[in-house]
PyMOL commands that place a pseudoatom at each C-alpha (Angstrom):
pseudoatom trace, name=CA, resn=MET, resi=1, chain=A, elem=C, hetatm=0, pos=[-195.270, -6.263, 161.114]
pseudoatom trace, name=CA, resn=GLY, resi=2, chain=A, elem=C, hetatm=0, pos=[-197.860, -5.842, 163.875]
pseudoatom trace, name=CA, resn=LEU, resi=3, chain=A, elem=C, hetatm=0, pos=[-197.652, -4.144, 167.219]
pseudoatom trace, name=CA, resn=ALA, resi=4, chain=A, elem=C, hetatm=0, pos=[-194.380, -4.613, 169.059]
pseudoatom trace, name=CA, resn=SER, resi=5, chain=A, elem=C, hetatm=0, pos=[-193.190, -3.503, 172.481]
pseudoatom trace, name=CA, resn=VAL, resi=6, chain=A, elem=C, hetatm=0, pos=[-189.880, -2.582, 174.047]
pseudoatom trace, name=CA, resn=ALA, resi=7, chain=A, elem=C, hetatm=0, pos=[-188.756, -2.004, 177.608]
pseudoatom trace, name=CA, resn=ILE, resi=8, chain=A, elem=C, hetatm=0, pos=[-185.844, 0.430, 177.902]
pseudoatom trace, name=CA, resn=GLN, resi=9, chain=A, elem=C, hetatm=0, pos=[-183.666, 1.140, 180.929]
pseudoatom trace, name=CA, resn=VAL, resi=10, chain=A, elem=C, hetatm=0, pos=[-181.129, 3.967, 180.641]
pseudoatom trace, name=CA, resn=LEU, resi=11, chain=A, elem=C, hetatm=0, pos=[-178.422, 4.095, 183.318]
pseudoatom trace, name=CA, resn=PRO, resi=12, chain=A, elem=C, hetatm=0, pos=[-175.978, 7.014, 183.323]
pseudoatom trace, name=CA, resn=MET, resi=13, chain=A, elem=C, hetatm=0, pos=[-172.849, 5.543, 184.913]
pseudoatom trace, name=CA, resn=ASP, resi=14, chain=A, elem=C, hetatm=0, pos=[-170.789, 8.541, 185.962]
pseudoatom trace, name=CA, resn=LYS, resi=15, chain=A, elem=C, hetatm=0, pos=[-173.146, 10.963, 187.704]
pseudoatom trace, name=CA, resn=GLY, resi=16, chain=A, elem=C, hetatm=0, pos=[-174.674, 11.592, 191.118]
pseudoatom trace, name=CA, resn=LYS, resi=17, chain=A, elem=C, hetatm=0, pos=[-178.281, 10.733, 191.905]
pseudoatom trace, name=CA, resn=ASP, resi=18, chain=A, elem=C, hetatm=0, pos=[-179.756, 14.134, 191.042]
pseudoatom trace, name=CA, resn=GLU, resi=19, chain=A, elem=C, hetatm=0, pos=[-177.902, 14.255, 187.723]
pseudoatom trace, name=CA, resn=VAL, resi=20, chain=A, elem=C, hetatm=0, pos=[-178.975, 10.696, 186.922]
pseudoatom trace, name=CA, resn=VAL, resi=21, chain=A, elem=C, hetatm=0, pos=[-182.623, 11.611, 187.467]
pseudoatom trace, name=CA, resn=ALA, resi=22, chain=A, elem=C, hetatm=0, pos=[-182.315, 14.663, 185.193]
pseudoatom trace, name=CA, resn=ILE, resi=23, chain=A, elem=C, hetatm=0, pos=[-180.650, 12.623, 182.426]
pseudoatom trace, name=CA, resn=VAL, resi=24, chain=A, elem=C, hetatm=0, pos=[-183.214, 9.815, 182.682]
pseudoatom trace, name=CA, resn=ASP, resi=25, chain=A, elem=C, hetatm=0, pos=[-185.979, 12.443, 182.555]
pseudoatom trace, name=CA, resn=GLU, resi=26, chain=A, elem=C, hetatm=0, pos=[-184.527, 13.659, 179.235]
pseudoatom trace, name=CA, resn=ALA, resi=27, chain=A, elem=C, hetatm=0, pos=[-184.509, 10.089, 177.899]
pseudoatom trace, name=CA, resn=ILE, resi=28, chain=A, elem=C, hetatm=0, pos=[-188.140, 9.595, 178.971]
pseudoatom trace, name=CA, resn=ALA, resi=29, chain=A, elem=C, hetatm=0, pos=[-189.150, 12.896, 177.348]
pseudoatom trace, name=CA, resn=TYR, resi=30, chain=A, elem=C, hetatm=0, pos=[-187.504, 11.726, 174.116]
pseudoatom trace, name=CA, resn=ILE, resi=31, chain=A, elem=C, hetatm=0, pos=[-189.422, 8.445, 174.245]
pseudoatom trace, name=CA, resn=LYS, resi=32, chain=A, elem=C, hetatm=0, pos=[-192.739, 10.153, 175.036]
pseudoatom trace, name=CA, resn=GLY, resi=33, chain=A, elem=C, hetatm=0, pos=[-192.126, 12.591, 172.179]
pseudoatom trace, name=CA, resn=PHE, resi=34, chain=A, elem=C, hetatm=0, pos=[-192.983, 9.835, 169.714]
pseudoatom trace, name=CA, resn=GLY, resi=35, chain=A, elem=C, hetatm=0, pos=[-196.589, 9.873, 170.951]
pseudoatom trace, name=CA, resn=LEU, resi=36, chain=A, elem=C, hetatm=0, pos=[-196.802, 6.108, 171.440]
pseudoatom trace, name=CA, resn=ASN, resi=37, chain=A, elem=C, hetatm=0, pos=[-198.437, 4.218, 174.301]
pseudoatom trace, name=CA, resn=THR, resi=38, chain=A, elem=C, hetatm=0, pos=[-195.778, 4.570, 177.010]
pseudoatom trace, name=CA, resn=THR, resi=39, chain=A, elem=C, hetatm=0, pos=[-195.639, 3.388, 180.613]
pseudoatom trace, name=CA, resn=VAL, resi=40, chain=A, elem=C, hetatm=0, pos=[-192.919, 4.716, 182.897]
pseudoatom trace, name=CA, resn=GLY, resi=41, chain=A, elem=C, hetatm=0, pos=[-191.946, 2.373, 185.704]
pseudoatom trace, name=CA, resn=PRO, resi=42, chain=A, elem=C, hetatm=0, pos=[-189.394, 2.685, 188.501]
pseudoatom trace, name=CA, resn=PHE, resi=43, chain=A, elem=C, hetatm=0, pos=[-186.747, 0.695, 186.586]
pseudoatom trace, name=CA, resn=GLU, resi=44, chain=A, elem=C, hetatm=0, pos=[-187.677, 0.958, 182.904]
pseudoatom trace, name=CA, resn=THR, resi=45, chain=A, elem=C, hetatm=0, pos=[-189.990, 2.561, 180.400]
pseudoatom trace, name=CA, resn=THR, resi=46, chain=A, elem=C, hetatm=0, pos=[-192.191, 0.364, 178.214]
pseudoatom trace, name=CA, resn=VAL, resi=47, chain=A, elem=C, hetatm=0, pos=[-193.360, 1.527, 174.793]
pseudoatom trace, name=CA, resn=GLU, resi=48, chain=A, elem=C, hetatm=0, pos=[-195.750, -0.010, 172.247]
pseudoatom trace, name=CA, resn=GLY, resi=49, chain=A, elem=C, hetatm=0, pos=[-195.796, 0.753, 168.548]
pseudoatom trace, name=CA, resn=ASP, resi=50, chain=A, elem=C, hetatm=0, pos=[-194.643, -0.380, 165.149]
pseudoatom trace, name=CA, resn=TYR, resi=51, chain=A, elem=C, hetatm=0, pos=[-191.302, -2.171, 165.101]
pseudoatom trace, name=CA, resn=GLU, resi=52, chain=A, elem=C, hetatm=0, pos=[-189.463, 0.375, 162.947]
pseudoatom trace, name=CA, resn=THR, resi=53, chain=A, elem=C, hetatm=0, pos=[-190.409, 3.323, 165.187]
pseudoatom trace, name=CA, resn=LEU, resi=54, chain=A, elem=C, hetatm=0, pos=[-189.445, 1.381, 168.291]
pseudoatom trace, name=CA, resn=MET, resi=55, chain=A, elem=C, hetatm=0, pos=[-186.022, 0.625, 166.783]
pseudoatom trace, name=CA, resn=GLU, resi=56, chain=A, elem=C, hetatm=0, pos=[-185.600, 4.352, 166.087]
pseudoatom trace, name=CA, resn=ILE, resi=57, chain=A, elem=C, hetatm=0, pos=[-186.290, 5.016, 169.773]
pseudoatom trace, name=CA, resn=VAL, resi=58, chain=A, elem=C, hetatm=0, pos=[-183.856, 2.292, 170.865]
pseudoatom trace, name=CA, resn=THR, resi=59, chain=A, elem=C, hetatm=0, pos=[-181.178, 3.702, 168.567]
pseudoatom trace, name=CA, resn=GLY, resi=60, chain=A, elem=C, hetatm=0, pos=[-181.639, 7.289, 169.737]
pseudoatom trace, name=CA, resn=VAL, resi=61, chain=A, elem=C, hetatm=0, pos=[-182.236, 7.029, 173.469]
pseudoatom trace, name=CA, resn=SER, resi=62, chain=A, elem=C, hetatm=0, pos=[-178.582, 6.469, 174.446]
pseudoatom trace, name=CA, resn=GLN, resi=63, chain=A, elem=C, hetatm=0, pos=[-177.516, 9.429, 172.328]
pseudoatom trace, name=CA, resn=ILE, resi=64, chain=A, elem=C, hetatm=0, pos=[-180.109, 11.594, 174.094]
pseudoatom trace, name=CA, resn=ALA, resi=65, chain=A, elem=C, hetatm=0, pos=[-178.676, 10.554, 177.473]
pseudoatom trace, name=CA, resn=LEU, resi=66, chain=A, elem=C, hetatm=0, pos=[-175.164, 11.448, 176.319]
pseudoatom trace, name=CA, resn=LYS, resi=67, chain=A, elem=C, hetatm=0, pos=[-176.345, 14.828, 175.011]
pseudoatom trace, name=CA, resn=ALA, resi=68, chain=A, elem=C, hetatm=0, pos=[-178.093, 15.418, 178.352]
pseudoatom trace, name=CA, resn=GLY, resi=69, chain=A, elem=C, hetatm=0, pos=[-174.767, 15.128, 180.188]
pseudoatom trace, name=CA, resn=ALA, resi=70, chain=A, elem=C, hetatm=0, pos=[-173.962, 11.476, 180.738]
pseudoatom trace, name=CA, resn=GLY, resi=71, chain=A, elem=C, hetatm=0, pos=[-170.310, 10.703, 180.044]
pseudoatom trace, name=CA, resn=GLU, resi=72, chain=A, elem=C, hetatm=0, pos=[-171.133, 7.008, 179.895]
pseudoatom trace, name=CA, resn=VAL, resi=73, chain=A, elem=C, hetatm=0, pos=[-174.500, 5.284, 179.686]
pseudoatom trace, name=CA, resn=MET, resi=74, chain=A, elem=C, hetatm=0, pos=[-175.627, 1.672, 179.853]
pseudoatom trace, name=CA, resn=THR, resi=75, chain=A, elem=C, hetatm=0, pos=[-178.881, 0.981, 178.011]
pseudoatom trace, name=CA, resn=TYR, resi=76, chain=A, elem=C, hetatm=0, pos=[-180.778, -2.252, 178.544]
pseudoatom trace, name=CA, resn=VAL, resi=77, chain=A, elem=C, hetatm=0, pos=[-183.516, -3.189, 176.069]
pseudoatom trace, name=CA, resn=LYS, resi=78, chain=A, elem=C, hetatm=0, pos=[-186.104, -5.955, 175.962]
pseudoatom trace, name=CA, resn=ILE, resi=79, chain=A, elem=C, hetatm=0, pos=[-187.942, -6.381, 172.670]
pseudoatom trace, name=CA, resn=CYS, resi=80, chain=A, elem=C, hetatm=0, pos=[-191.157, -8.307, 172.091]
pseudoatom trace, name=CA, resn=VAL, resi=81, chain=A, elem=C, hetatm=0, pos=[-192.253, -8.810, 168.504]
pseudoatom trace, name=CA, resn=ALA, resi=82, chain=A, elem=C, hetatm=0, pos=[-194.576, -11.388, 166.962]
pseudoatom trace, name=CA, resn=GLN, resi=83, chain=A, elem=C, hetatm=0, pos=[-196.054, -12.355, 163.601]
pseudoatom trace, name=CA, resn=GLY, resi=84, chain=A, elem=C, hetatm=0, pos=[-199.324, -10.814, 164.769]
pseudoatom trace, name=CA, resn=ASP, resi=85, chain=A, elem=C, hetatm=0, pos=[-199.835, -8.398, 167.636]
pseudoatom trace, name=CA, resn=VAL, resi=86, chain=A, elem=C, hetatm=0, pos=[-198.059, -8.788, 170.962]
pseudoatom trace, name=CA, resn=LEU, resi=87, chain=A, elem=C, hetatm=0, pos=[-199.927, -8.588, 174.253]
pseudoatom trace, name=CA, resn=THR, resi=88, chain=A, elem=C, hetatm=0, pos=[-200.480, -4.927, 175.094]
pseudoatom trace, name=CA, resn=ILE, resi=89, chain=A, elem=C, hetatm=0, pos=[-199.316, -3.222, 178.274]
pseudoatom trace, name=CA, resn=GLU, resi=90, chain=A, elem=C, hetatm=0, pos=[-202.976, -2.955, 179.278]
pseudoatom trace, name=CA, resn=LYS, resi=91, chain=A, elem=C, hetatm=0, pos=[-203.633, -6.681, 178.829]
pseudoatom trace, name=CA, resn=LYS, resi=92, chain=A, elem=C, hetatm=0, pos=[-200.496, -7.568, 180.769]
pseudoatom trace, name=CA, resn=THR, resi=93, chain=A, elem=C, hetatm=0, pos=[-201.071, -5.261, 183.734]
pseudoatom trace, name=CA, resn=ALA, resi=94, chain=A, elem=C, hetatm=0, pos=[-204.764, -4.284, 184.059]
pseudoatom trace, name=CA, resn=LYS, resi=95, chain=A, elem=C, hetatm=0, pos=[-205.570, -6.866, 186.733]
pseudoatom trace, name=CA, resn=HIS, resi=96, chain=A, elem=C, hetatm=0, pos=[-202.734, -5.532, 188.889]
pseudoatom trace, name=CA, resn=GLN, resi=97, chain=A, elem=C, hetatm=0, pos=[-203.762, -1.858, 188.788]
pseudoatom trace, name=CA, resn=ASP, resi=98, chain=A, elem=C, hetatm=0, pos=[-205.694, -0.280, 191.635]
for i in range(1, 98): cmd.bond("trace and resi %d" % i, "trace and resi %d" % (i + 1))
show_as sticks, trace
zoom trace
């Protein structure tokens, strides 16, 4: 399978703002630890890579948030996969960057 992309939003449900930020930072560090092309946005983190690795990230990211202190976490995922390669983050956003 070619290049795929996922957008992941991790929302700890039972913590204050500062704790939420710390837990989300742990989730982002986990995602970045895979060494894939990653873009962190204000609401979600987008990652590009092979489908199997991305599914490993999706599977693990909620567990990382729980280990980081969340008692409950909602994880929202968008997955884009195609027979060939999907549009890259760069192709989707370059014209909008300053």
